[in-house]
Steps between C-alpha positions, in 0.01 A plus 500: 500500500635851433724690739219748562262217591751363747531830672124552547390475862326185599319358805618142487291203598545524879146407592519189283827410676348565840212261411734233386694523826168493703400186316836339590443601866160331501642195315782468748266534795276229364797270463613578848151428646509160326848434630371553856185294427695206364804543725481145627552361147872570410443478124216755504681715740806521272278554193315799638818650650647489152190677375558776758863528373376520142252773578769699690749478205234609247408792726867599527517521122198735502666717769814522294295608194321774700831639627644490144191679361520765763838604352367494142165669551467884496137519612364253756132450587565558873792643691833322439560452868160339538573255212839416654364464849199294390684244290756450768238455777324254276829315443557485875176305547618212271853520635366438858267223379797321335703549823208351700492191280880455522494546881248226532691254288859591590424509872339163460173596667340174589131596515262777404270597783173695495683824562720460189185409300310809629785739423550350158132544421528871600799533274309345200206739555730802536685419179178447316372846610832649392451352157151652482602841618789514251267392217285809560784748454461578135143636575551676822375826348155352493336581839341158539835323423686717741247420774535133431874532516479673835269237638729224387792676671287517816440127470877442491543717811245287682657173387841633619338582836359142516851367430643710785247354742557147363873535544464615862272199579733265315800620690316471829407138431849418365684609808243348738455160329802411282750296695745440226732804493622445145135477370413809697782697326395370160132583541570840644702588184205370278244698687702815474562454121128445442393805692763709323345404165170675605704797613650538155153457348393792723794706370370439144147605604633825661686586180187438294295709725748782457472471118114505522486804723749696296304423173150537632 
């Protein structure tokens, strides 16, 4: 490659990298859901927790690549701050998911109740919607695609609201019914981590909505 070619402006492959990261978010969420589903089986619990870790590490690599590309790329497909904010918000989703899995194992949570299962299900759904919204970003200039992205972001907002309500109900039951103080502290931490995952998904949705509206 000539020096002139190297100096030419380029847009980079940010949308492709976002899509890779979104796939890792969905992959990690599925693994986390399976960990909760099979929590009573130590071998499967450990296997799926390791899958969450693997997805988080792979996503970290994508995040690092995006940040490197930002320094190398003269022209970007969307605003640089939007790229930086979006990839870091996406990374926060998987970081929290990994933290939630670690909390459950390191705190030696003895059982998974219906509230953990419900919150985990909402996390998985939120993460899948994030993956879908991110996958639409390369074609946001098409009105139908932009509308679909906005609809998906609305779905994420609704799921986050469902998680808020589920958290409040779970906390109420926990403090009324759990007699083991240590188990109460453990479950409270798990509930809060799971709800926080949906909060970070909503952050991603809000950023994507901003990109859609600015490029409509």
